[in-house]
LOKOLBA-888127 format. One record per residue (C-alpha): residue number from 1; chain; x, y, z; residue in three letters. Coordinates in steps of 0.5 Angstrom, whole numbers. Example, Ala and Ser with C-alpha at 12.3 -4.5 7.8 and 13.67 -1.06 7.14 Angstrom:
     i   ch      c1      c2      c3    aa
     1    A      25      -9      16   Ala
     2    A      27      -2      14   Ser
END
This chain:
     i   ch      c1      c2      c3    aa
     1    A     -92      56     -41   Met
     2    A     -95      50     -37   Val
     3    A    -102      51     -34   Ala
     4    A    -105      48     -28   Ala
     5    A    -112      48     -26   Leu
     6    A    -114      47     -19   Val
     7    A    -121      44     -17   Ala
     8    A    -124      43     -10   Cys
     9    A    -131      40      -8   Ala
    10    A    -135      40      -2   Ala
    11    A    -135      33       1   Pro
    12    A    -141      28       0   Arg
    13    A    -145      27       7   Ala
    14    A    -148      21       9   Asn
    15    A    -151      18      16   Ala
    16    A    -144      18      19   Ala
    17    A    -142      25      17   Gly
    18    A    -139      29      12   Ala
    19    A    -133      25       7   Gly
    20    A    -126      28       5   Pro
    21    A    -126      35       2   Ile
    22    A    -122      34      -4   Val
    23    A    -117      39      -7   Val
    24    A    -114      37     -14   Val
    25    A    -109      40     -19   Glu
    26    A    -108      38     -26   Ala
    27    A    -101      40     -29   Thr
    28    A    -101      42     -35   Pro
    29    A    -109      42     -37   Thr
    30    A    -107      44     -45   Asp
    31    A    -103      38     -48   Ile
    32    A    -102      35     -55   Pro
    33    A    -103      27     -56   Pro
    34    A     -98      22     -52   His
    35    A     -97      28     -47   Tyr
    36    A     -97      26     -40   Gly
    37    A    -101      30     -34   Ile
    38    A     -99      30     -27   Ser
    39    A    -105      30     -22   Val
    40    A    -104      32     -15   Asp
    41    A    -110      31      -9   Ala
    42    A    -105      32      -4   Gly
    43    A    -108      38      -1   Ala
    44    A    -115      35       0   Ser
    45    A    -117      35       7   Ile
    46    A    -120      29      12   Ala
    47    A    -126      32      16   Thr
    48    A    -126      27      22   Thr
    49    A    -123      21      19   Ser
    50    A    -116      20      15   Pro
    51    A    -116      19       8   Ile
    52    A    -115      12       6   Glu
    53    A    -115      12      -2   Ser
    54    A    -115      16      -8   Tyr
    55    A    -119      14     -14   Thr
    56    A    -117      17     -21   Phe
    57    A    -122      17     -27   Asp
    58    A    -118      20     -33   Phe
    59    A    -125      20     -37   Asp
    60    A    -122      15     -42   Asp
    61    A    -123       9     -39   Gly
    62    A    -117       9     -35   Thr
    63    A    -118       9     -27   Gln
    64    A    -113       8     -22   Leu
    65    A    -114       7     -14   Thr
    66    A    -108       8     -10   Arg
    67    A    -106      10      -3   Glu
    68    A    -102      16      -5   Gln
    69    A    -105      23      -7   Pro
    70    A    -102      23     -14   Thr
    71    A    -102      20     -21   Ala
    72    A     -99      21     -28   Phe
    73    A    -103      19     -34   His
    74    A    -102      20     -42   Val
    75    A    -107      21     -46   Tyr
    76    A    -107      17     -53   Ala
    77    A    -111      22     -57   Ala
    78    A    -115      28     -57   Ala
    79    A    -123      28     -56   Arg
    80    A    -127      31     -62   Ile
    81    A    -134      32     -62   Val
    82    A    -138      36     -68   Asp
    83    A    -131      38     -71   Gly
    84    A    -129      41     -64   Ala
    85    A    -124      39     -59   Phe
    86    A    -127      38     -52   Val
    87    A    -124      36     -46   Pro
    88    A    -123      30     -42   Tyr
    89    A    -125      31     -34   Tyr
    90    A    -121      28     -29   Val
    91    A    -124      26     -23   Thr
    92    A    -121      24     -16   Val
    93    A    -125      21     -11   Thr
    94    A    -122      21      -4   Ala
    95    A    -125      15       1   Thr
    96    A    -123      16       8   Asp
    97    A    -123      10      13   Thr
    98    A    -130      10      15   Leu
    99    A    -132       9       7   Gly
   100    A    -134      16       6   Arg
   101    A    -132      20       0   Thr
   102    A    -131      26      -3   Gly
   103    A    -130      28     -11   Ser
   104    A    -127      34     -15   Ala
   105    A    -126      34     -22   Thr
   106    A    -121      38     -27   Val
   107    A    -122      39     -35   Pro
   108    A    -116      37     -39   Val
   109    A    -116      39     -46   Leu
   110    A    -112      34     -51   Val
   111    A    -111      37     -58   Arg
   112    A    -105      37     -63   Pro
   113    A    -100      42     -63   Pro
   114    A    -101      48     -68   Asn
   115    A     -97      49     -74   His
   116    A     -96      56     -77   Asn
   117    A    -100      57     -84   Pro
   118    A     -96      58     -90   His
   119    A     -96      65     -93   Ala
   120    A     -96      66    -101   Asp
   121    A     -97      73    -103   Ala
   122    A     -97      71    -111   Gly
   123    A     -94      76    -116   Gly
   124    A     -90      78    -119   Pro
   125    A     -95      84    -120   Tyr
   126    A     -95      88    -126   Val
   127    A     -99      95    -127   Gly
   128    A     -99     101    -132   Val
   129    A    -100     108    -130   Val
   130    A    -107     111    -133   Gly
   131    A    -114     113    -130   Thr
   132    A    -118     107    -127   Gly
   133    A    -112     102    -128   Asn
   134    A    -111      97    -122   Ser
   135    A    -107      91    -119   Val
   136    A    -111      86    -116   Thr
   137    A    -106      82    -111   Phe
   138    A    -108      75    -109   Thr
   139    A    -106      71    -103   Ala
   140    A    -110      65    -105   Thr
   141    A    -104      61    -105   Gly
   142    A    -103      61     -97   Ser
   143    A    -105      55     -94   Val
   144    A    -106      53     -86   Asp
   145    A    -102      46     -86   Ala
   146    A    -107      44     -80   Asp
   147    A    -113      45     -84   Ala
   148    A    -111      39     -89   Ile
   149    A    -113      35     -83   Asp
   150    A    -121      35     -82   Pro
   151    A    -120      33     -75   Ala
   152    A    -117      40     -73   Ile
   153    A    -122      45     -74   Pro
   154    A    -117      51     -76   Asn
   155    A    -116      55     -82   Asp
   156    A    -113      62     -84   Ile
   157    A    -117      67     -80   Ala
   158    A    -114      74     -83   Ser
   159    A    -110      77     -88   Tyr
   160    A    -106      83     -87   Glu
   161    A    -103      87     -93   Trp
   162    A     -97      92     -92   Asp
   163    A     -96      96     -99   Phe
   164    A     -91     100     -97   Asp
   165    A     -87      96     -91   Asn
   166    A     -88     101     -86   Asp
   167    A     -91      96     -81   Gly
   168    A     -98      99     -82   Thr
   169    A    -104      94     -85   Thr
   170    A    -106      97     -91   Asp
   171    A    -111      92     -93   Ala
   172    A    -115      86     -90   Thr
   173    A    -118      82     -96   Ser
   174    A    -115      76     -99   Lys
   175    A    -115      79    -106   Thr
   176    A    -115      86    -105   Pro
   177    A    -115      91    -111   Thr
   178    A    -111      97    -111   Val
   179    A    -111     103    -116   Leu
   180    A    -104     104    -119   Val
   181    A    -105     111    -118   Ser
   182    A    -106     110    -110   Asp
   183    A    -100     105    -111   Leu
   184    A     -96     111    -113   Val
   185    A     -99     117    -109   Ala
   186    A    -100     113    -103   Thr
   187    A     -95     108    -102   Tyr
   188    A     -90     111    -106   Ala
   189    A     -88     106    -111   Met
   190    A     -83     107    -117   Ser
   191    A     -85     107    -124   Val
   192    A     -81     105    -130   Ser
   193    A     -81     108    -137   Gly
   194    A     -81     101    -140   Gly
   195    A     -80      94    -139   Ser
   196    A     -72      94    -139   Asn
   197    A     -69      96    -132   Gly
   198    A     -76      96    -129   Ser
   199    A     -76      97    -121   Thr
   200    A     -78      92    -116   Asp
   201    A     -83      95    -111   Asn
   202    A     -84      90    -105   Val
   203    A     -91      89    -102   Val
   204    A     -91      84     -95   Ser
   205    A     -97      79     -93   Leu
   206    A     -98      77     -86   Arg
   207    A    -103      71     -85   Val
   208    A    -106      69     -78   Thr
   209    A    -109      62     -77   Asp
   210    A    -115      61     -72   Ser
   211    A    -111      57     -67   Ala
   212    A    -113      58     -60   Thr
   213    A    -110      60     -55   Pro
   214    A    -104      62     -59   Val
   215    A    -105      63     -66   Ala
   216    A    -100      62     -71   Gly
   217    A     -97      67     -77   Thr
   218    A     -93      67     -83   Asp
   219    A     -90      73     -87   Thr
   220    A     -89      73     -95   Ala
   221    A     -87      78    -100   Thr
   222    A     -88      80    -107   Ala
   223    A     -85      84    -113   Val
   224    A     -90      89    -116   Val
   225    A     -87      93    -122   Arg
   226    A     -91      99    -125   Leu
   227    A     -90     102    -132   Tyr
   228    A     -92     108    -136   Thr
   229    A     -92     103    -142   Thr
   230    A     -92      95    -143   Leu
   231    A     -87      92    -148   Lys
   232    A     -84      85    -149   Pro
   233    A     -77      84    -148   Asp
   234    A     -74      78    -151   Leu
   235    A     -67      76    -148   Val
   236    A     -63      70    -150   Pro
   237    A     -61      64    -145   Arg
   238    A     -55      61    -144   Pro
   239    A     -53      56    -150   Met
   240    A     -51      49    -149   His
   241    A     -47      45    -154   Gly
   242    A     -40      41    -155   Pro
   243    A     -34      45    -152   Leu
   244    A     -30      43    -157   Arg
   245    A     -30      41    -165   Ala
   246    A     -25      40    -170   His
   247    A     -26      42    -178   Pro
   248    A     -31      38    -182   Gly
   249    A     -35      36    -175   Met
   250    A     -42      38    -175   Trp
   251    A     -44      42    -168   Trp
   252    A     -50      42    -165   His
   253    A     -53      46    -160   Ala
   254    A     -59      48    -156   Thr
   255    A     -61      55    -154   Phe
   256    A     -68      58    -151   Ser
   257    A     -71      65    -151   Ala
   258    A     -75      68    -146   Ala
   259    A     -79      74    -145   Asn
   260    A     -77      78    -139   Asp
   261    A     -82      84    -141   Gly
   262    A     -88      86    -138   Ala
   263    A     -92      85    -144   Ala
   264    A     -93      79    -149   Glu
   265    A     -89      78    -155   Ala
   266    A     -95      76    -160   Pro
   267    A     -93      77    -167   Gly
   268    A     -87      75    -171   Leu
   269    A     -80      75    -169   Trp
   270    A     -73      72    -171   His
   271    A     -67      68    -168   Glu
   272    A     -60      69    -170   Ala
   273    A     -54      65    -168   Val
   274    A     -47      67    -169   Tyr
   275    A     -40      65    -169   Tyr
   276    A     -36      69    -165   Ser
   277    A     -29      69    -162   Thr
   278    A     -30      73    -156   Asp
   279    A     -36      75    -152   Thr
   280    A     -38      81    -156   Gln
   281    A     -43      81    -162   Leu
   282    A     -40      85    -168   Asp
   283    A     -39      86    -175   Ala
   284    A     -33      81    -175   Ser
   285    A     -38      75    -173   Asp
   286    A     -41      70    -177   Thr
   287    A     -48      68    -178   Leu
   288    A     -49      61    -177   Leu
   289    A     -57      60    -178   Thr
   290    A     -63      65    -177   Thr
   291    A     -70      63    -177   Ser
   292    A     -77      67    -176   Ala
   293    A     -82      65    -170   Glu
   294    A     -89      66    -169   Ala
   295    A     -91      63    -162   Pro
   296    A     -93      68    -157   Pro
   297    A     -88      69    -151   Leu
   298    A     -92      71    -145   Arg
   299    A     -88      75    -140   Pro
   300    A     -84      70    -135   Ala
   301    A     -87      65    -139   Gly
   302    A     -84      58    -141   Arg
   303    A     -80      61    -146   Gly
   304    A     -78      58    -153   His
   305    A     -73      53    -155   Arg
   306    A     -69      53    -161   Gly
   307    A     -63      49    -164   Arg
   308    A     -57      50    -168   Ala
END
């Protein structure tokens, strides 16, 4: 939408009588830098003598005097005072053939265009059913791109969490804490008996920045997994090695294991590499190597690398 502003000012009086009545319109009046405005004083009224010239003062050091009542101007930069955008004041002065004048002023606000914020709902989140147990959600990863520039006084103004995706805001804090019992009873989240085959519940986050007159928004989702108990779940990742080998040749391969469960695997655990002629592990397969490992594996962590 293009905004226009019209201003009208009473003429100045002198010994020769009243000067012109100036009516000025600027379009648009809220623009980004390097964008132009049109100023039109064509509706100005000559009182007793014809208007001879119009002087346009754009309040940025630029003045223009001409016979025509219209002008176009491009502002190179925003005006910032005490960390806030303030307008330029465009003044048009009309002069009649007797030297009498009249003026009118309209404000024009120049500021960079707003960029939508980036929402980050965090997660995945893990909770355990039990008295007093809770899950703390965090939107601290959400940022407003405009806030990176100190010349743009803008930041995230609100956080809206929707825990059951019904379109209703359930929390407005940046880091709300919710009891697991409420996640289950109030927001109907599913609970898994263990870490394997867990059910992914999804929450939504909407952030809104403080831009005016139109605020920017963004949304994000996060996964919530609820369990009756927490267990580790060690799983192998694809092995990498030569695709071909011949008798007597040394064969080297690398492999990794990760914890896809909901709890840390803190103690001793074992790795074993088998040779198989198919994709199934059974008694006919040959054990190539085995090792005992002690480093803890955290859920969704970096994992462990091995060689064979």
